[in-house]
ZAMARGU-4260 file (C-alpha; in steps of 0.2 Angstrom, whole numbers, plus 5000, padded with zeros to 4 digits):
<rodrens>
0) 5000/5000/5000 | 5006/5018/4996 | 5002/5034/5006 | 5009/5051/5001 | 5016/5062/5015
5) 5007/5078/5011 | 5016/5094/5017 | 5008/5102/5032 | 5014/5120/5028 | 5029/5124/5018
10) 5041/5136/5027 | 5048/5150/5017 | 5061/5146/5004 | 5078/5145/5013 | 5096/5147/5008
15) 5110/5136/5015 | 5118/5151/5024 | 5102/5152/5035 | 5100/5134/5038 | 5098/5129/5056
20) 5097/5111/5059 | 5091/5113/5077 | 5076/5124/5072 | 5072/5112/5057 | 5070/5098/5069
25) 5054/5106/5076 | 5046/5110/5059 | 5030/5100/5056 | 5036/5098/5038 | 5055/5100/5036
30) 5055/5089/5021 | 5050/5103/5009 | 5065/5114/5014 | 5077/5100/5014 | 5072/5095/4997
35) 5074/5113/4990 | 5091/5114/4999 | 5097/5097/4992 | 5091/5102/4974 | 5100/5119/4975
40) 5116/5111/4982 | 5118/5093/4988 | 5132/5099/5001 | 5128/5116/5007 | 5136/5127/5020
45) 5127/5136/5034 | 5134/5151/5044 | 5124/5147/5059 | 5132/5139/5075 | 5150/5144/5069
50) 5147/5137/5052 | 5145/5119/5045 | 5143/5109/5030 | 5127/5098/5028 | 5127/5082/5017
55) 5109/5078/5011 | 5112/5064/4998 | 5110/5046/5003 | 5126/5041/4994 | 5135/5056/5002
60) 5131/5052/5020 | 5135/5033/5018 | 5152/5038/5011 | 5156/5051/5025 | 5150/5039/5039
65) 5163/5027/5033 | 5178/5039/5034 | 5182/5041/5053 | 5200/5045/5050 | 5195/5060/5040
70) 5179/5064/5048 | 5180/5062/5067 | 5166/5060/5079 | 5177/5067/5093 | 5177/5084/5084
75) 5158/5089/5082 | 5160/5108/5082 | 5148/5121/5090 | 5130/5119/5089 | 5130/5101/5093
80) 5129/5101/5112 | 5125/5082/5115 | 5141/5077/5106 | 5153/5090/5112 | 5164/5082/5126
85) 5151/5068/5126 | 5151/5051/5133 | 5160/5036/5126 | 5154/5028/5109 | 5146/5045/5102
90) 5162/5055/5104 | 5175/5042/5100 | 5182/5035/5084 | 5190/5018/5080 | 5200/5009/5087
95) 5194/5016/5104 | 5176/5016/5099 | 5177/4997/5096 | 5183/4994/5114 | 5166/5001/5120
100) 5155/4994/5106 | 5160/4976/5103 | 5157/4970/5120 | 5140/4978/5121 | 5134/4970/5104
105) 5130/4953/5112 | 5118/4961/5124 | 5108/4970/5110 | 5106/4957/5097 | 5090/4954/5087
110) 5087/4938/5097 | 5088/4947/5114 | 5077/4961/5108 | 5064/4948/5102 | 5065/4939/5119
115) 5059/4956/5127 | 5044/4957/5116 | 5032/4949/5129 | 5038/4961/5142 | 5037/4976/5131
120) 5019/4971/5126 | 5015/4970/5145 | 5022/4988/5147 | 5012/4995/5133 | 4996/4987/5139
125) 4999/4994/5156 | 5002/5012/5149 | 4986/5011/5138 | 4976/5004/5153 | 4980/5020/5162
130) 4970/5031/5150 | 4959/5021/5139 | 4944/5023/5149 | 4945/5042/5148 | 4943/5044/5129
135) 4958/5056/5129 | 4977/5055/5131 | 4993/5063/5128 | 5001/5049/5118 | 5018/5057/5120
140) 5018/5060/5139 | 5008/5045/5144 | 5014/5032/5132 | 5028/5035/5120 | 5040/5044/5133
145) 5037/5032/5147 | 5038/5016/5136 | 5057/5016/5133 | 5061/5022/5151 | 5052/5007/5157
150) 5060/4995/5144 | 5077/5002/5148 | 5074/4999/5167 | 5070/4981/5163 | 5085/4979/5151
155) 5097/4987/5164 | 5089/4978/5179 | 5087/4995/5188 | 5083/4995/5207 | 5066/5000/5212
160) 5070/5018/5214 | 5078/5020/5197 | 5062/5012/5189 | 5052/5025/5198 | 5063/5040/5193
165) 5068/5037/5175 | 5051/5040/5167 | 5050/5058/5175 | 5068/5061/5170 | 5064/5055/5152
170) 5050/5067/5151 | 5061/5082/5155 | 5075/5077/5144 | 5063/5074/5129 | 5055/5091/5132
175) 5071/5101/5136 | 5085/5092/5129 | 5103/5096/5135 | 5096/5111/5145 | 5086/5099/5156
180) 5091/5101/5174 | 5088/5082/5177 | 5104/5078/5167 | 5113/5081/5184 | 5101/5070/5193
185) 5103/5056/5181 | 5122/5057/5181 | 5121/5056/5200 | 5110/5041/5199 | 5122/5032/5187
190) 5136/5036/5199 | 5126/5028/5213 | 5122/5013/5202 | 5141/5011/5200 | 5143/5009/5219
195) 5129/4996/5219 | 5135/4986/5204 | 5153/4986/5211 | 5147/4979/5228 | 5134/4967/5221
200) 5135/4964/5202 | 5122/4954/5192 | 5120/4948/5174 | 5114/4964/5167 | 5123/4975/5155
205) 5129/4988/5168 | 5137/4974/5179 | 5146/4966/5164 | 5152/4983/5159 | 5163/4983/5175
210) 5174/4970/5167 | 5176/4979/5150 | 5194/4984/5145 | 5198/5000/5136 | 5215/5002/5127
215) 5221/4986/5135 | 5217/4992/5153 | 5201/4990/5165 | 5188/5003/5161 | 5188/5018/5173
220) 5174/5023/5184 | 5172/5039/5174 | 5171/5029/5158 | 5159/5017/5165 | 5147/5031/5171
225) 5148/5039/5154 | 5145/5023/5145 | 5130/5018/5156 | 5123/5036/5155 | 5124/5035/5136
230) 5115/5018/5136 | 5101/5026/5146 | 5099/5041/5135 | 5101/5032/5119 | 5087/5020/5124
235) 5075/5034/5126 | 5076/5046/5111 | 5073/5035/5096 | 5058/5026/5103 | 5050/5040/5112
240) 5052/5052/5098 | 5049/5039/5084 | 5034/5033/5092 | 5025/5050/5093 | 5030/5054/5076
245) 5023/5038/5069 | 5007/5039/5078 | 5005/5057/5072 | 5009/5051/5054 | 4996/5037/5055
250) 4983/5048/5062 | 4984/5058/5045 | 4983/5043/5034 | 4967/5033/5039 | 4968/5021/5025
255) 4986/5015/5031 | 4980/5015/5049 | 4965/5004/5044 | 4976/4992/5035 | 4988/4989/5049
260) 4974/4988/5061 | 4966/4973/5051 | 4982/4966/5045 | 4995/4968/5059 | 5007/4956/5050
265) 5012/4971/5040 | 5017/4981/5055 | 5035/4976/5054 | 5038/4982/5037 | 5027/4997/5040
270) 5038/5002/5055 | 5054/5000/5044 | 5046/5012/5031 | 5040/5024/5045 | 5057/5025/5052
275) 5063/5031/5035 | 5050/5044/5033 | 5050/5052/5051 | 5068/5049/5055 | 5068/5054/5074
280) 5087/5056/5074 | 5089/5067/5059 | 5108/5070/5060 | 5125/5067/5067 | 5140/5078/5065
285) 5159/5075/5061 | 5174/5086/5061 | 5187/5086/5047 | 5204/5080/5054 | 5212/5086/5037
290) 5207/5094/5021 | 5196/5082/5011 | 5182/5081/4999 | 5165/5076/5005 | 5152/5071/4991
295) 5161/5082/4979 | 5163/5097/4991 | 5181/5102/4997 | 5181/5105/5016 | 5195/5112/5026
300) 5203/5104/5041 | 5193/5109/5056 | 5177/5111/5046 | 5161/5103/5054 | 5151/5091/5042
305) 5133/5087/5047 | 5127/5070/5040 | 5108/5073/5038 | 5100/5056/5039 | 5083/5064/5037
310) 5087/5072/5021 | 5096/5056/5015 | 5080/5046/5019 | 5070/5056/5006 | 5084/5056/4992
315) 5075/5051/4976 | 5091/5044/4969 | 5090/5030/4982 | 5071/5030/4986 | 5059/5031/4971
320) 5044/5041/4976 | 5053/5046/4992 | 5038/5056/5000 | 5026/5041/4999 | 5025/5027/5012
325) 5026/5010/5003 | 5024/4995/5014 | 5036/4982/5008 | 5048/4994/5000 | 5063/4984/4994
330) 5077/4988/4995 | 5075/5000/5010 | 5092/5005/5015 | 5086/5019/5026 | 5098/5027/5038
335) 5086/5032/5052 | 5098/5023/5064 | 5114/5031/5056 | 5127/5021/5047 | 5144/5014/5049
340) 5153/5012/5066 | 5141/5023/5075 | 5125/5015/5069 | 5113/5014/5084 | 5117/4999/5094
345) 5099/4998/5101 | 5091/4998/5084 | 5084/4980/5085 | 5076/4984/5102 | 5069/5000/5096
350) 5061/4992/5082 | 5053/4979/5093 | 5046/4993/5104 | 5039/5002/5090 | 5031/4987/5082
355) 5022/4983/5098 | 5017/5001/5101 | 5009/5002/5084 | 5001/4985/5085 | 4993/4989/5102
360) 4987/5007/5099 | 4979/5002/5082 | 4972/4986/5090 | 4964/4995/5105 | 4962/5013/5100
365) 4959/5012/5081 | 4949/5028/5080 | 4961/5040/5089 | 4962/5058/5081 | 4976/5070/5085
370) 4971/5087/5092 | 4984/5098/5084 | 4982/5112/5097 | 4989/5099/5109 | 5004/5095/5099
375) 5021/5102/5106 | 5037/5100/5095 | 5054/5105/5101 | 5070/5111/5092 | 5085/5101/5095
380) 5097/5088/5088 | 5082/5075/5088 | 5065/5076/5081 | 5050/5073/5092 | 5035/5079/5102
385) 5034/5082/5121 | 5015/5082/5119 | 5003/5073/5107 | 4985/5076/5112 | 4972/5064/5105
390) 4954/5059/5107 | 4946/5042/5104 | 4931/5031/5109 | 4934/5025/5127 | 4939/5007/5129
395) 4941/4995/5143 | 4956/4990/5153 | 4963/4973/5150 | 4976/4972/5164 | 4993/4964/5163
400) 4994/4945/5169 | 5003/4943/5185
</rodrens>
């Protein structure tokens, strides 16, 4: 089935010099602007945030993502606050990057993600039960944001106090980004968790990370805290933002929504295509370690290069009819989770969470409609919603088996 993503309202025609990637993330329709910019110049330079280049083509971002020697994740440049001086993995390059990533991969395989599907379904059931009798809800604040927080608590085997605190912290982080005051609270909790795991380790990821080696030596406390902090934050963004964006998209495409409600076996393929279309993590940045050429554009040593996953995911050179949703699109080499060494480690888990989310919402609340006055988008490195008000025919609670 094919559905066209109609523009909500096109912003005024922009020039590359004015392009602000942080503001673009909050636009209801950034695609029109990105298409115009790509057509005017596939690699354009903005003078915002100290100046940076943006790569908008699919082939261009794939090539740039595979050149860490020339385009370093440790040199993100101004305007990229999450990455500047950031935690391990995001702000490191190979070979150091591999020391953190390789031992984590066995905990985040497709098989392990699939094993969590029943627990994820229980969490979604519990969250929907909390509002289904009302006939109204905030799909972002009451469903999409707490879901990954609760799954992350399960995955990392958080103690009771962490499970209680993380959903609230997540809501603040999603709404306020790096400016959120709870970053300090979360860091303090992770440091507390280090003490707990050091005294009484278990089988969870955080306990196993105590034995990781970095550059041939034991991982330090600071590195462990940074790594676990990243695991928590990374587990929140894609699912909370992606879930809200997907449910908003489905609300404006009733034929697609009806098909998935009656034929849930198509959900897996639909989520893959929805990830391409909404791309909740729209970009990552790199810093040029030497003069080089990126997608035909010469860049100087020290220049910042932004790999725009969202623009690449609508590149007609890779995706025929790029603004339409085509269930079963093949091939579908989208880069919603990035590409190369920094491709999202938790992508398999995020997909299972999003599949269950879509299945349960369409199965239990098939007639929901979005109240646009109750939608709150926010500017930042990621795309998402801190509020997504909906109305629907009230349903019944079904409870979670104990």
